[in-house]
Structures are given as structure tokens and as C-alpha cells.
C-alpha distance (Angstrom), angle and dihedral (degrees) to the residues before:
residue distance angle dihedral
M1 . . .
T2 3.72 . .
K3 3.82 127.3 .
N4 3.87 117.0 -104.5
S5 3.74 119.6 -178.2
D6 3.71 98.3 -158.3
P7 3.04 132.5 79.4
Y8 3.84 95.7 -14.1
K9 3.69 109.7 45.0
P10 3.88 113.1 67.4
T11 3.73 122.6 -139.3
N12 3.84 91.3 -145.2
Q13 3.83 131.9 30.0
P14 3.81 109.3 -102.1
N15 3.74 121.0 -119.1
T16 3.75 93.1 -130.3
E17 3.83 127.4 78.9
S18 3.76 91.6 -137.5
L19 3.88 92.1 101.0
N20 3.70 129.3 164.4
V21 3.75 126.4 -144.7
A22 3.81 95.9 -92.7
Q23 3.83 92.5 49.6
L24 3.79 92.5 52.6
L25 3.78 92.2 45.9
G26 3.77 87.3 52.8
E27 3.72 89.1 53.2
G28 3.80 92.7 50.6
E29 3.78 92.4 44.9
A30 3.88 89.7 53.6
M31 3.83 91.3 46.5
F32 3.85 91.3 51.6
I33 3.69 94.5 46.7
E34 3.73 93.3 46.6
H35 3.85 92.4 53.6
N36 3.78 91.7 44.4
L37 3.76 98.5 -127.3
Y38 3.79 123.5 -173.6
F39 3.85 117.7 -116.4
G40 3.79 124.1 -164.9
H41 3.77 107.5 101.9
G42 3.80 95.1 98.8
T43 3.77 99.4 -39.5
D44 3.81 131.4 62.4
S45 3.89 101.5 -162.1
A46 3.79 142.0 46.8
W47 3.81 88.9 -116.6
D48 3.79 94.6 54.3
E49 3.77 91.3 46.0
A50 3.82 91.7 54.6
V51 3.84 87.7 47.8
S52 3.89 91.3 54.6
I53 3.71 92.6 52.9
L54 3.82 98.6 42.1
S55 3.85 87.2 45.8
Y56 3.71 93.2 56.2
V57 3.87 93.3 50.3
L58 3.88 94.2 47.3
A59 3.90 92.6 38.8
F60 3.88 89.9 -122.6
P61 3.85 112.7 171.0
P62 3.88 115.5 -117.7
N63 3.83 90.9 -105.4
A64 3.90 95.0 48.7
D65 3.73 113.4 168.7
R66 3.88 114.4 -110.9
S67 3.83 87.7 -123.3
L68 3.79 85.9 81.8
L69 3.74 90.6 67.5
T70 3.82 90.1 82.3
N71 3.78 95.8 53.5
V72 3.85 112.1 119.8
L73 3.77 114.2 -125.2
T74 3.83 124.8 -136.4
A75 3.72 122.7 -124.1
Q76 3.78 90.4 -106.5
Q77 3.79 91.7 53.8
L78 3.75 92.5 46.4
E79 3.78 92.7 54.0
Q80 3.75 93.0 45.1
I81 3.75 96.8 52.3
R82 3.80 94.3 40.2
S83 3.78 88.9 53.3
L84 3.72 89.3 55.7
F85 3.85 92.9 45.7
R86 3.83 87.2 54.8
R87 3.73 91.2 49.5
R88 3.79 92.4 50.8
V89 3.99 86.4 54.0
D90 3.80 99.2 38.8
E91 3.79 97.9 44.9
R92 3.87 100.5 27.1
M93 3.80 84.0 -133.6
P94 3.77 112.4 162.2
A95 3.80 112.3 -113.9
P96 3.84 96.1 -113.7
Y97 3.81 91.3 60.5
I98 3.75 87.5 50.6
T99 3.71 93.9 50.9
G100 3.73 97.9 32.6
Q101 3.78 92.1 -133.5
A102 3.79 135.2 93.8
W103 3.81 131.7 176.5
F104 3.83 126.7 -131.7
C105 3.82 125.4 172.0
G106 3.78 88.0 -5.4
L107 3.84 90.9 -58.5
P108 3.83 128.3 116.0
F109 3.77 120.1 -121.0
M110 3.84 132.6 -175.2
V111 3.72 112.3 -121.3
D112 3.71 137.1 177.2
Q113 3.74 137.0 159.8
R114 3.81 92.6 -72.3
V115 3.83 89.8 75.7
L116 3.72 139.7 36.4
I117 3.90 119.1 -98.1
P118 3.76 109.1 -106.0
R119 3.77 113.4 -111.6
S120 3.86 105.6 133.1
P121 3.85 121.8 145.0
I122 3.84 84.2 -136.7
A123 3.87 84.0 89.2
A124 3.90 88.6 75.6
L125 3.88 90.0 57.7
I126 3.78 93.1 47.6
T127 3.90 95.4 49.4
N128 3.93 85.1 51.3
Y129 3.83 90.8 49.4
F130 3.84 89.7 -120.3
E131 3.70 89.9 -73.8
P132 3.08 129.0 -159.9
W133 3.67 95.4 13.8
L134 3.85 100.8 60.6
Q135 3.82 110.7 76.4
S136 3.82 92.2 -159.8
S137 3.82 138.4 -4.9
P138 3.88 107.4 -68.5
K139 3.77 114.8 -117.0
R140 3.86 95.5 -160.1
I141 3.87 122.2 33.0
L142 3.80 128.1 -176.9
D143 3.75 124.1 -156.9
L144 3.84 100.3 -159.2
C145 3.88 114.9 -159.3
A146 3.81 85.9 10.4
G147 3.83 100.7 173.7
G148 3.76 105.1 -178.5
G149 3.79 90.4 -1.4
C150 3.91 100.2 -112.9
I151 3.76 97.2 141.6
G152 3.78 98.1 46.1
I153 3.83 93.5 42.2
S154 3.75 89.8 49.1
C155 3.87 89.6 49.9
A156 3.87 87.4 51.8
Y157 3.82 88.3 58.8
G158 3.80 91.9 47.6
F159 3.87 95.4 44.2
D160 3.90 103.3 37.2
E161 3.73 95.9 -177.4
A162 3.79 97.1 47.9
E163 3.78 126.7 108.1
V164 3.85 109.3 -133.1
V165 3.76 128.5 -158.9
L166 3.85 119.5 -163.0
S167 3.84 111.6 -161.4
D168 3.67 133.2 -179.2
I169 3.77 138.0 157.7
S170 3.79 91.5 -130.6
A171 3.85 118.5 87.3
D172 3.86 86.6 -159.1
A173 3.82 89.8 55.8
I174 3.70 92.7 49.7
A175 3.76 89.7 52.1
V176 3.73 90.8 55.7
A177 3.86 93.0 43.3
N178 3.79 87.8 54.3
I179 3.79 91.6 53.2
N180 3.92 90.7 52.0
I181 3.89 88.7 47.3
D182 3.89 89.2 55.4
N183 3.79 92.0 42.5
H184 3.86 92.7 53.6
K185 3.99 90.7 40.8
L186 3.81 90.4 -126.0
G187 3.76 100.5 132.2
E188 3.82 94.0 117.4
R189 3.83 92.2 61.7
V190 3.88 107.3 19.5
V191 3.86 126.3 63.0
A192 3.76 133.2 179.0
I193 3.76 118.8 -140.7
Q194 3.84 128.1 -177.8
S195 3.77 109.2 -130.4
D196 3.69 141.2 151.0
L197 3.78 100.6 -128.2
F198 3.97 103.0 -54.6
D199 3.80 96.4 -21.3
G200 3.84 92.8 107.9
L201 3.80 95.9 38.8
K202 3.78 102.5 63.9
G203 3.79 115.0 153.0
R204 3.75 94.0 21.2
D205 3.77 130.9 111.7
F206 3.68 132.0 -172.4
D207 3.83 138.4 -159.1
L208 3.75 92.3 -142.4
I209 3.80 129.1 27.5
I210 3.80 116.0 -172.7
S211 3.70 121.5 -177.5
N212 3.85 134.9 179.7
P213 3.87 93.6 -177.7
P214 3.85 129.6 173.1
Y215 3.80 105.6 -73.1
V216 3.76 108.6 152.6
D217 3.85 112.3 124.0
Q218 3.81 121.3 -136.0
A219 3.82 96.0 -102.2
D220 3.77 93.5 51.3
L221 3.84 91.9 45.3
D222 3.87 91.5 52.6
S223 3.83 90.7 51.0
M224 3.86 100.3 43.0
P225 3.78 117.8 125.0
E226 3.81 114.6 -99.3
E227 3.84 92.2 -101.5
F228 3.82 91.5 70.7
H229 3.85 92.2 57.5
H230 3.76 89.9 70.8
E231 3.83 87.6 66.0
P232 3.78 120.8 85.3
E233 3.85 106.6 -88.7
Q234 3.78 89.9 -145.3
A235 3.74 90.0 66.0
L236 3.77 93.1 51.4
A237 3.68 112.1 35.1
S238 3.77 126.0 76.6
G239 3.75 113.1 164.6
C240 3.74 132.9 -79.3
D241 3.85 98.2 -42.9
G242 3.90 96.1 28.4
L243 3.79 91.4 -113.8
D244 3.86 106.1 99.5
F245 3.84 94.6 106.5
T246 3.93 94.4 34.6
R247 3.87 89.8 57.5
R248 3.86 90.5 53.7
L249 3.65 92.0 46.3
L250 3.84 95.1 50.6
Q251 3.85 88.8 48.6
Q252 3.75 93.9 57.7
A253 3.82 109.9 22.1
H254 3.77 98.1 92.4
E255 3.81 89.2 63.4
Y256 3.73 92.1 61.7
L257 3.86 100.1 42.4
S258 3.73 125.7 91.4
E259 3.87 116.6 -118.5
D260 3.93 92.3 -89.5
G261 3.79 93.3 32.2
L262 3.77 128.0 140.0
L263 3.77 131.7 -142.4
I264 3.89 114.9 -154.3
V265 3.83 116.8 -177.4
E266 3.82 133.4 172.5
V267 3.83 115.5 -144.1
G268 3.82 99.8 160.6
N269 3.85 114.6 -156.8
S270 3.78 89.5 -11.1
G271 3.80 84.9 81.0
E272 3.80 91.3 92.9
A273 3.77 91.9 55.6
L274 3.86 89.8 47.6
E275 3.79 89.2 54.4
Q276 3.78 91.5 49.4
A277 3.80 92.6 48.9
F278 3.87 95.4 49.8
P279 3.89 106.5 24.3
A280 3.90 92.5 164.4
V281 3.77 97.2 52.9
P282 3.83 112.7 98.5
F283 3.66 100.7 -132.2
M284 3.78 111.1 -176.7
W285 3.84 109.5 -144.1
F286 3.80 121.5 -154.7
E287 3.75 122.9 -133.1
F288 3.76 118.7 -145.8
A289 3.75 128.9 -158.2
E290 3.79 90.8 -131.7
G291 3.76 90.3 60.1
D292 3.99 94.5 -108.3
S293 3.70 117.1 144.3
G294 3.81 140.7 170.1
V295 3.83 100.1 89.2
F296 3.71 121.5 119.5
M297 3.76 140.9 -179.2
L298 3.80 134.5 -149.7
T299 3.76 130.4 175.2
Q300 3.78 127.3 -126.7
A301 3.81 88.3 -107.8
Q302 3.85 93.9 50.8
L303 3.76 89.1 48.8
A304 3.68 93.8 49.8
E305 3.78 93.8 45.3
H306 3.82 93.3 53.6
R307 3.82 97.4 36.5
E308 3.84 93.4 115.5
M309 3.83 89.9 55.6
F310 3.80 90.1 59.3
A311 3.85 97.7 49.3
């Protein structure tokens, strides 16, 4: 649902409690701006954040028609939505944790504070089937540091004959991933395994390993907006330079990839530190239309060739 300033969005809050959807969204937008909230967990503006909360209460689809903006709300709906707006302000709680739902690759996922809220630019690679880098459809895919499983489950939709493993060190994350596997009815092809890196995956190999691991350095973690501190720190923090986990991953990944396998990893703004740490490694950095960055690819052969550097 997109914002439109005329005739739906009022410039001033009405004195009557007979409000329509657009008027209440304007109220929420003004509240969020006034309290200087941070957006970045699925939305990028106060208006879109208000839309996400209101749409949850009213069960609007993500592509709701703007004609719904003129719908008049009941007193019960007003109170329910306003209470969630107030919670968003008072607790600095990201909207997906309030609603219990996030969207990734156009698919709904259950989320709570046991897992990160999905927002990875890897979604763009999935929706393009990793073309042109994949030579053939992968038969075995690993979503490493899977959290709630959004990356791996989205891959299962894109590659409908692939077996997918979701792995994470956190038992809580695995519990959420299993809920999402069940919700998407993918239990025959997708499995969640608790594992510290590859410890629980011995003897397996994969054609594609995708990882959105912890990569936030200590300085960034200390300065993050309050909203991020509702997320599990274990899924964010990765040492002074943000690369503690990634170093371990690079050391071992070649052993778990097939001969033509690919490793794709998000490291965000720790990419600069990664390049500095391993200047001889030919990281291939993806470019995204939305301007996102910090996702690299290496082949199995490249990982094996440079494995001594990662030790």
C-alpha cells in the first residue's frame, strides 16, 4: 500500500474518532517521526512501518489496493492498532516482532526475538535463481546460520527438486525454522539441523552454501539503534572486525562443497575488513540494483586453493 497525499492522507489529525485507514496511517506516521524511530527491519519509512502494523491487524495482503485507504475503522480496530503503534514507540520494538511476521522473497515467515528479522540482499539473488553463476540447478543447498530459515526456504521454492538444510548454532533459531518449514509444508525436502558451523554436518556436501552469518564488528554493535538490541546478539556480533565467524567459514567451506559448488556469504560493511585481511583472495562482490552491498561469492576451487591463507 503506497502513500498518497491527496485526497487520502490528511494534513491534520481529525477531531472525530470516525477515522479511515489513511487517516490512522497518517497518525502513526507522525508519531513515529516525532519519536525518531529507526527503520530498516523490512521497511524504510515511518509510513511503511505504520502500514505493516495496520495491515497485520486488518489482515490486509502485502499488495493491498489503495482503495482500502478510505475504509472506516471500528472503535475496536482503532484501539488495537493504536496500542501497537504505542508499543512500537515505547519499546523501540521493530514491527515484525510486534506482528510476528516478516516477508522475504515475497513469502511470509514467522519471526520472534529468537531470530533476526530477514532483510538480506541475498533475496535478489534467489529471485533471479543465482543466474548466471550457477551452471545447473543445485541438488543440495545449505542455508548456514539460517535463523528462521527464510533464505533456505525461499531457495526451496526456487529450486523445487533441491534438498535444503537449514543449520544454526541456536536451538531457539532451529525451533523457529521448524515452524516455518511446517508453515510452508516443505518437510519432505527441507530439514533444520542444530550445528556450530559444520560440526553437525559431517559427511555432507552441497552444490550451494549460502550464509548470512554474524558479521557486525564491536564498534558498530555498540552504536546500533535501540531497535537492533531486540535481536539476538549471537546472530549479529562477530568480534572486533566482524569476521570471527567468516574466517572459520572460509577455512572449512571447501570440504563441504561439491566440485562445482559455490559459497555465497553476506558480510555487510565488514567487507572492507575482509578484503584487507585476505588481499590475494579473488572475492566476487555482487552489485544490487537497490544499492546494497557486502555479499561475496567464491567457488569450491578458489576456497581450496587459498585454504592455507584462511588458517
